[in-house]
C-alpha positions as a Markdown table, in Angstrom:
| # | Residue | x | y | z |
|---|---|---|---|---|
| 1 | Met | 57.0 | 74.5 | 248.3 |
| 2 | Thr | 53.6 | 73.3 | 247.2 |
| 3 | Arg | 52.7 | 69.6 | 248.5 |
| 4 | Gly | 52.2 | 68.9 | 244.2 |
| 5 | Arg | 55.8 | 70.2 | 243.8 |
| 6 | Arg | 57.2 | 68.1 | 246.3 |
| 7 | Gln | 55.6 | 65.0 | 244.8 |
| 8 | Lys | 56.9 | 65.8 | 241.2 |
| 9 | Leu | 60.4 | 66.2 | 242.7 |
| 10 | Thr | 60.4 | 63.1 | 244.8 |
| 11 | Val | 58.9 | 60.8 | 241.5 |
| 12 | Lys | 61.8 | 62.7 | 239.7 |
| 13 | Ala | 64.7 | 61.6 | 242.3 |
| 14 | Arg | 63.3 | 57.9 | 242.3 |
| 15 | Met | 63.2 | 57.7 | 238.4 |
| 16 | Ser | 67.2 | 59.4 | 238.2 |
| 17 | Ser | 68.4 | 56.7 | 240.6 |
| 18 | Arg | 67.0 | 54.2 | 238.3 |
| 19 | Arg | 69.5 | 52.8 | 235.7 |
| 20 | Thr | 68.5 | 50.9 | 232.4 |
| 21 | Leu | 70.4 | 48.0 | 231.8 |
| 22 | Lys | 71.5 | 47.9 | 228.2 |
| 23 | Ala | 73.6 | 44.8 | 226.7 |
| 24 | Arg | 77.1 | 46.2 | 225.2 |
| 25 | Pro | 79.1 | 43.9 | 222.7 |
| 26 | Val | 81.3 | 41.4 | 224.3 |
| 27 | Ala | 84.5 | 43.4 | 225.3 |
| 28 | Ser | 87.7 | 42.8 | 224.0 |
| 29 | Gly | 89.5 | 44.9 | 226.9 |
| 30 | Arg | 90.6 | 43.3 | 230.1 |
| 31 | Arg | 89.3 | 41.5 | 232.8 |
| 32 | Trp | 90.4 | 41.2 | 236.4 |
| 33 | Val | 89.3 | 39.0 | 239.5 |
| 34 | Val | 89.8 | 40.8 | 242.8 |
| 35 | Lys | 89.7 | 39.2 | 245.8 |
| 36 | Val | 89.5 | 40.9 | 249.0 |
| 37 | Gly | 89.8 | 39.0 | 252.7 |
| 38 | Ser | 87.4 | 39.5 | 255.8 |
| 39 | Asn | 90.5 | 41.6 | 257.6 |
| 40 | Met | 90.3 | 44.3 | 255.2 |
| 41 | Val | 86.4 | 44.5 | 254.7 |
| 42 | Cys | 86.1 | 44.9 | 258.4 |
| 43 | Ser | 88.9 | 47.1 | 259.3 |
| 44 | Gly | 88.6 | 49.4 | 256.2 |
| 45 | Gly | 84.8 | 49.4 | 256.9 |
| 46 | Pro | 82.7 | 51.9 | 254.7 |
| 47 | Leu | 85.3 | 54.5 | 253.5 |
| 48 | Leu | 87.9 | 51.7 | 252.1 |
| 49 | Ile | 85.1 | 49.8 | 250.2 |
| 50 | Arg | 83.8 | 53.0 | 248.7 |
| 51 | Ser | 87.1 | 54.1 | 247.7 |
| 52 | Trp | 87.7 | 50.4 | 245.9 |
| 53 | Met | 84.3 | 50.8 | 244.0 |
| 54 | Leu | 85.1 | 54.6 | 242.5 |
| 55 | Gln | 88.5 | 52.8 | 241.4 |
| 56 | Leu | 86.6 | 50.3 | 239.7 |
| 57 | Arg | 84.6 | 52.8 | 238.1 |
| 58 | Ser | 87.7 | 54.4 | 236.8 |
| 59 | Leu | 89.0 | 51.0 | 235.7 |
| 60 | Lys | 86.1 | 50.5 | 233.3 |
| 61 | Arg | 86.2 | 54.0 | 231.9 |
| 62 | Gln | 90.2 | 54.7 | 231.8 |
| 63 | His | 91.4 | 51.5 | 231.0 |
| 64 | Gly | 89.2 | 49.5 | 229.6 |
| 65 | Ile | 88.8 | 46.7 | 232.6 |
| 66 | Glu | 86.0 | 44.8 | 233.6 |
| 67 | Val | 86.0 | 43.5 | 237.3 |
| 68 | Ile | 84.5 | 40.4 | 238.8 |
| 69 | Trp | 85.1 | 41.1 | 242.8 |
| 70 | Val | 85.5 | 38.3 | 245.2 |
| 71 | Thr | 84.8 | 39.4 | 249.0 |
| 72 | Ser | 84.9 | 37.7 | 252.4 |
| 73 | Gly | 83.8 | 38.8 | 255.6 |
| 74 | Ala | 80.4 | 37.5 | 256.1 |
| 75 | Ile | 81.1 | 35.7 | 259.3 |
| 76 | Ala | 83.7 | 38.4 | 260.8 |
| 77 | Ser | 80.9 | 41.2 | 260.1 |
| 78 | Ala | 78.1 | 38.9 | 262.1 |
| 79 | Arg | 80.3 | 38.3 | 264.7 |
| 80 | Glu | 81.2 | 42.2 | 265.0 |
| 81 | Arg | 77.9 | 42.9 | 265.0 |
| 82 | Thr | 76.4 | 40.3 | 267.4 |
| 83 | Gly | 79.2 | 40.1 | 269.8 |
| 84 | Leu | 79.6 | 36.2 | 269.5 |
| 85 | Ser | 82.8 | 34.6 | 270.2 |
| 86 | Lys | 85.3 | 35.3 | 267.6 |
| 87 | Lys | 87.2 | 31.6 | 267.8 |
| 88 | Lys | 87.6 | 29.9 | 264.7 |
| 89 | Ser | 86.9 | 26.6 | 266.7 |
| 90 | Ala | 83.4 | 27.5 | 266.8 |
| 91 | Pro | 81.0 | 24.7 | 265.8 |
| 92 | Leu | 79.9 | 24.6 | 262.3 |
| 93 | Ala | 76.3 | 25.1 | 262.8 |
| 94 | Glu | 77.4 | 28.6 | 264.6 |
| 95 | Lys | 79.4 | 29.6 | 261.8 |
| 96 | Gln | 76.6 | 29.1 | 259.5 |
| 97 | Ala | 74.4 | 30.9 | 261.3 |
| 98 | Leu | 76.5 | 33.8 | 261.5 |
| 99 | Ser | 77.2 | 33.7 | 257.9 |
| 100 | Ala | 73.6 | 33.9 | 257.1 |
| 101 | Ile | 73.4 | 37.0 | 259.3 |
| 102 | Gly | 76.5 | 38.6 | 257.8 |
| 103 | Gln | 75.8 | 38.2 | 254.1 |
| 104 | Pro | 73.5 | 41.0 | 254.0 |
| 105 | Leu | 75.4 | 43.3 | 256.2 |
| 106 | Val | 78.6 | 42.9 | 254.0 |
| 107 | Met | 76.5 | 43.7 | 250.9 |
| 108 | Asp | 74.8 | 46.5 | 252.4 |
| 109 | Leu | 78.3 | 48.2 | 252.7 |
| 110 | Tyr | 78.9 | 47.3 | 248.9 |
| 111 | Asn | 75.3 | 48.8 | 247.8 |
| 112 | Val | 75.9 | 52.2 | 249.4 |
| 113 | Ala | 79.6 | 52.2 | 247.8 |
| 114 | Leu | 78.6 | 51.4 | 244.8 |
| 115 | Gln | 75.5 | 53.8 | 244.5 |
| 116 | Ser | 78.1 | 56.7 | 245.4 |
| 117 | Ala | 80.1 | 55.4 | 242.6 |
| 118 | Gly | 77.1 | 55.2 | 240.0 |
| 119 | Leu | 77.4 | 51.7 | 239.9 |
| 120 | Leu | 75.2 | 48.8 | 240.3 |
| 121 | Gly | 76.4 | 45.4 | 242.1 |
| 122 | Ala | 75.1 | 42.0 | 242.0 |
| 123 | Gln | 75.2 | 39.5 | 244.8 |
| 124 | Val | 76.6 | 35.6 | 243.5 |
| 125 | Leu | 76.7 | 33.1 | 246.1 |
| 126 | Leu | 78.3 | 29.9 | 245.2 |
| 127 | Thr | 79.3 | 26.6 | 246.8 |
| 128 | Tyr | 82.3 | 24.3 | 245.5 |
| 129 | His | 79.6 | 22.1 | 243.5 |
| 130 | Asp | 78.8 | 25.0 | 241.4 |
| 131 | Met | 82.4 | 24.8 | 240.2 |
| 132 | Ala | 82.6 | 21.3 | 239.9 |
| 133 | Ser | 79.6 | 20.5 | 237.9 |
| 134 | Thr | 80.1 | 21.2 | 234.3 |
| 135 | His | 76.2 | 22.3 | 233.6 |
| 136 | Arg | 76.3 | 24.6 | 237.2 |
| 137 | Arg | 79.6 | 26.2 | 235.9 |
| 138 | Thr | 78.4 | 26.8 | 232.5 |
| 139 | Asn | 75.2 | 28.6 | 233.9 |
| 140 | Leu | 77.4 | 30.4 | 236.3 |
| 141 | Gln | 79.6 | 31.4 | 233.4 |
| 142 | Asn | 76.7 | 32.7 | 231.2 |
| 143 | Thr | 75.3 | 34.6 | 234.4 |
| 144 | Leu | 78.7 | 36.3 | 235.2 |
| 145 | Glu | 79.0 | 37.2 | 231.4 |
| 146 | Lys | 75.3 | 38.7 | 231.1 |
| 147 | Leu | 76.2 | 40.9 | 234.2 |
| 148 | Leu | 79.1 | 42.2 | 232.9 |
| 149 | Ser | 77.6 | 43.0 | 229.6 |
| 150 | Trp | 75.3 | 45.1 | 231.5 |
| 151 | Asp | 78.5 | 47.1 | 233.0 |
| 152 | Val | 77.2 | 45.5 | 236.5 |
| 153 | Ile | 79.8 | 44.5 | 239.0 |
| 154 | Pro | 79.3 | 40.8 | 240.4 |
| 155 | Ile | 80.3 | 40.5 | 244.0 |
| 156 | Leu | 81.0 | 36.5 | 244.6 |
| 157 | Asn | 81.4 | 34.9 | 248.1 |
| 158 | Glu | 80.9 | 31.4 | 249.3 |
| 159 | Asn | 77.7 | 30.4 | 250.3 |
| 160 | Asp | 79.0 | 29.4 | 253.8 |
| 161 | Ala | 75.3 | 29.3 | 255.1 |
| 162 | Val | 74.9 | 25.6 | 253.8 |
| 163 | Ala | 78.1 | 24.6 | 252.1 |
| 164 | Thr | 79.9 | 22.7 | 254.9 |
| 165 | Glu | 83.0 | 21.9 | 252.7 |
| 166 | Glu | 84.0 | 25.4 | 252.3 |
| 167 | Ile | 83.7 | 26.5 | 255.8 |
| 168 | Lys | 85.8 | 23.5 | 257.1 |
| 169 | Phe | 88.1 | 23.5 | 254.0 |
| 170 | Gly | 87.7 | 25.9 | 251.5 |
| 171 | Asp | 88.5 | 29.7 | 251.3 |
| 172 | Asn | 87.9 | 32.7 | 249.0 |
| 173 | Asp | 91.3 | 32.6 | 247.8 |
| 174 | Ser | 90.8 | 29.4 | 246.3 |
| 175 | Leu | 87.5 | 30.4 | 244.9 |
| 176 | Ser | 88.6 | 33.6 | 243.4 |
| 177 | Ala | 91.5 | 31.5 | 241.4 |
| 178 | Lys | 88.8 | 29.0 | 240.2 |
| 179 | Val | 86.5 | 31.8 | 238.8 |
| 180 | Ala | 89.9 | 33.6 | 237.4 |
| 181 | Thr | 90.6 | 30.4 | 235.4 |
| 182 | His | 87.3 | 29.5 | 234.1 |
| 183 | Leu | 86.2 | 33.1 | 233.3 |
| 184 | Lys | 89.5 | 33.7 | 231.2 |
| 185 | Ala | 90.7 | 36.8 | 233.4 |
| 186 | Asp | 94.1 | 38.6 | 232.7 |
| 187 | Arg | 94.9 | 38.9 | 236.7 |
| 188 | Leu | 93.9 | 37.5 | 239.7 |
| 189 | Ile | 94.4 | 40.4 | 242.5 |
| 190 | Ile | 94.2 | 39.4 | 246.4 |
| 191 | Leu | 93.9 | 42.5 | 248.2 |
| 192 | Thr | 95.5 | 41.6 | 251.7 |
| 193 | Asp | 96.7 | 43.0 | 254.6 |
| 194 | Val | 100.3 | 42.6 | 254.3 |
| 195 | Asp | 102.5 | 44.4 | 251.6 |
| 196 | Gly | 103.2 | 41.0 | 249.6 |
| 197 | Leu | 105.2 | 38.2 | 249.7 |
| 198 | Tyr | 108.5 | 38.3 | 251.9 |
| 199 | Asp | 111.7 | 36.3 | 251.6 |
| 200 | Arg | 111.1 | 35.4 | 255.5 |
| 201 | Asp | 108.8 | 36.3 | 258.3 |
| 202 | Pro | 108.8 | 40.2 | 258.4 |
| 203 | Arg | 107.1 | 40.1 | 262.0 |
| 204 | Lys | 110.3 | 38.3 | 263.4 |
| 205 | Asp | 112.8 | 38.9 | 260.9 |
| 206 | Pro | 113.5 | 42.9 | 260.5 |
| 207 | Arg | 116.0 | 41.9 | 257.4 |
| 208 | Ala | 112.9 | 40.4 | 255.2 |
| 209 | Gln | 112.7 | 41.8 | 251.7 |
| 210 | Leu | 109.3 | 42.0 | 249.9 |
| 211 | Ile | 109.7 | 39.6 | 246.6 |
| 212 | Pro | 108.3 | 41.9 | 243.7 |
| 213 | His | 107.9 | 39.2 | 241.3 |
| 214 | Leu | 108.1 | 35.4 | 241.2 |
| 215 | Lys | 107.8 | 33.4 | 238.1 |
| 216 | Thr | 106.0 | 30.4 | 239.5 |
| 217 | Val | 105.0 | 29.1 | 243.0 |
| 218 | Thr | 106.9 | 25.6 | 243.7 |
| 219 | Leu | 106.2 | 23.2 | 246.4 |
| 220 | Asp | 109.1 | 24.8 | 248.2 |
| 221 | His | 107.5 | 27.6 | 248.8 |
| 222 | Leu | 104.4 | 26.4 | 249.9 |
| 223 | Arg | 106.2 | 24.2 | 252.7 |
| 224 | Gln | 108.1 | 27.0 | 253.7 |
| 225 | Thr | 104.5 | 29.1 | 254.5 |
| 226 | Asn | 102.7 | 28.5 | 257.3 |
| 227 | Ser | 99.4 | 26.6 | 256.4 |
| 228 | Asp | 97.8 | 27.8 | 259.6 |
| 229 | Gly | 98.0 | 31.3 | 259.1 |
| 230 | Gly | 95.3 | 34.1 | 258.7 |
| 231 | Ser | 94.1 | 36.6 | 260.8 |
| 232 | Asp | 91.3 | 36.0 | 263.5 |
| 233 | Arg | 88.5 | 37.3 | 261.2 |
| 234 | Gly | 89.8 | 35.5 | 258.3 |
| 235 | Thr | 90.7 | 31.8 | 257.2 |
| 236 | Gly | 93.2 | 32.4 | 254.4 |
| 237 | Gly | 96.9 | 33.2 | 254.9 |
| 238 | Met | 99.8 | 33.6 | 252.8 |
| 239 | Tyr | 99.5 | 29.5 | 252.1 |
| 240 | Ser | 96.1 | 29.6 | 250.7 |
| 241 | Lys | 97.2 | 32.7 | 248.6 |
| 242 | Leu | 100.3 | 31.3 | 247.2 |
| 243 | Leu | 98.3 | 28.2 | 246.5 |
| 244 | Ala | 95.6 | 30.2 | 244.4 |
| 245 | Ala | 98.3 | 32.0 | 242.6 |
| 246 | Arg | 99.8 | 28.4 | 241.9 |
| 247 | Val | 96.6 | 27.3 | 240.1 |
| 248 | Ala | 95.8 | 30.7 | 238.6 |
| 249 | Ala | 99.6 | 30.5 | 237.1 |
| 250 | Gln | 99.1 | 27.0 | 235.5 |
| 251 | Lys | 96.0 | 28.7 | 233.5 |
| 252 | Gly | 98.3 | 31.2 | 232.3 |
| 253 | Val | 96.3 | 34.0 | 234.6 |
| 254 | Glu | 99.1 | 36.7 | 236.8 |
| 255 | Thr | 98.3 | 36.9 | 240.4 |
| 256 | Val | 99.3 | 40.1 | 242.2 |
| 257 | Leu | 99.6 | 39.8 | 246.4 |
| 258 | Val | 99.3 | 43.5 | 247.6 |
| 259 | Arg | 98.0 | 45.5 | 250.6 |
| 260 | Gly | 94.7 | 46.6 | 249.8 |
| 261 | Asp | 94.6 | 49.7 | 251.5 |
| 262 | Leu | 97.0 | 51.6 | 249.6 |
| 263 | Pro | 95.9 | 54.6 | 248.1 |
| 264 | Ser | 94.5 | 54.1 | 244.4 |
| 265 | Ile | 96.3 | 50.8 | 244.7 |
| 266 | Leu | 93.9 | 49.3 | 241.6 |
| 267 | Leu | 94.6 | 52.2 | 239.4 |
| 268 | Arg | 98.1 | 52.2 | 240.2 |
| 269 | Leu | 98.3 | 48.3 | 239.3 |
| 270 | Ala | 96.5 | 49.2 | 236.2 |
| 271 | Ala | 99.3 | 51.6 | 235.4 |
| 272 | Asp | 101.9 | 49.0 | 235.8 |
| 273 | Glu | 103.5 | 50.3 | 238.9 |
| 274 | Val | 105.6 | 48.1 | 240.9 |
| 275 | Val | 103.6 | 47.3 | 243.9 |
| 276 | Gly | 103.3 | 44.2 | 245.9 |
| 277 | Thr | 104.3 | 40.8 | 244.5 |
| 278 | Arg | 103.2 | 39.7 | 241.0 |
| 279 | Ile | 103.4 | 35.7 | 240.6 |
| 280 | Gly | 103.5 | 34.4 | 237.0 |
| 281 | Arg | 103.6 | 35.6 | 233.7 |
| 282 | Arg | 106.8 | 37.2 | 232.3 |
| 283 | Leu | 107.7 | 40.6 | 232.8 |
| 284 | Gly | 106.5 | 43.2 | 230.0 |
| 285 | Lys | 109.0 | 46.0 | 229.0 |
| 286 | Asn | 107.3 | 48.5 | 230.9 |
| 287 | Leu | 106.7 | 46.4 | 234.1 |
| 288 | Gly | 110.3 | 45.3 | 233.5 |
| 289 | Lys | 111.8 | 48.9 | 233.5 |
| 290 | Asn | 109.9 | 49.8 | 236.5 |
| 291 | Leu | 110.7 | 47.0 | 238.4 |
| 292 | Gly | 114.4 | 47.6 | 237.5 |
| 293 | Lys | 114.2 | 51.1 | 239.1 |
| 294 | Ser | 112.2 | 49.8 | 242.0 |
| 295 | Leu | 115.2 | 47.4 | 243.0 |
| 296 | Gly | 117.8 | 49.8 | 242.1 |
| 297 | Lys | 116.4 | 52.3 | 244.6 |
| 298 | Ser | 115.9 | 49.7 | 247.1 |
| 299 | Leu | 119.4 | 48.4 | 246.4 |
| 300 | Gly | 121.0 | 52.4 | 246.7 |
| 301 | Lys | 119.3 | 52.6 | 250.2 |
| 302 | Ser | 120.9 | 49.3 | 251.5 |
| 303 | Leu | 124.3 | 50.2 | 249.8 |
| 304 | Gly | 123.8 | 53.8 | 251.4 |
| 305 | Lys | 123.0 | 52.7 | 254.9 |
| 306 | Ser | 125.8 | 50.1 | 254.8 |
| 307 | Phe | 128.4 | 52.5 | 253.6 |
| 308 | Gly | 127.0 | 55.2 | 256.3 |
| 309 | Lys | 127.5 | 52.2 | 259.1 |
| 310 | Ser | 131.1 | 51.3 | 257.8 |
| 311 | Leu | 131.9 | 55.2 | 257.6 |
| 312 | Gly | 130.8 | 55.9 | 261.0 |
| 313 | Arg | 132.8 | 52.8 | 262.5 |
| 314 | Ser | 136.1 | 53.9 | 260.7 |
| 315 | Arg | 135.7 | 57.4 | 262.1 |
């Protein structure tokens, strides 16, 4: 191949990788906010993130669902890259510096995954004041709406490098709930490393049962949940997720707590498959039927085991 031929091919490849942004009319479809925690990002790595981005492409094309993505993982990624202490009690300045290191590391993972899915993403770093100030919140809404009109995936995270309030008190569960309510999302989906909400701690009690649907999060639910939860990598536990679901439900936004590494989990939710725990909103007819089938199977298995044990004893 001649040098000139190689140059032409190189220029053509570069041009094909570019994407022309064209604003489309305001969509009448659905809008989701999806939040993923640090443990999922770090343990799942590039393959899991690529799977999520491929699902986002299918959500848009097959179901007309646009997604605002909220990600954690900056501090955790920086700790793993630098080998610094993983203690949550690290000095604030250290956490802020780690966040500054980790933000581009996390975005590198997303950019590679987005490119493989033929998508484009945009990083948006927020602080509490961006949501509290009416003027700044309006600017944020305008920015996100414009990105969505271009079919660009907004990828949000707290700006922990400068926002001391978030590192000390906040978490991305709370951020995702606020974004979902202000951007009028239909659903808030929280991808976590557990199957959903249980009636008791499954790590301590083998009799624990998954709760498929919760009408509302009450103060009793919050009192019964450990507020100091969360993994070594993240700051949020089930308490912060229930609190976020409570905030979202007050504005009519349904929340789904579900394991994030289940195969095609986002597409399964789009098909109204009963998986994880749904909080808020009444069940539709199709979802109610699916839930009934799911509960029927679980009840049948439980009764079968119980009958088998009784029969064994009688023998």
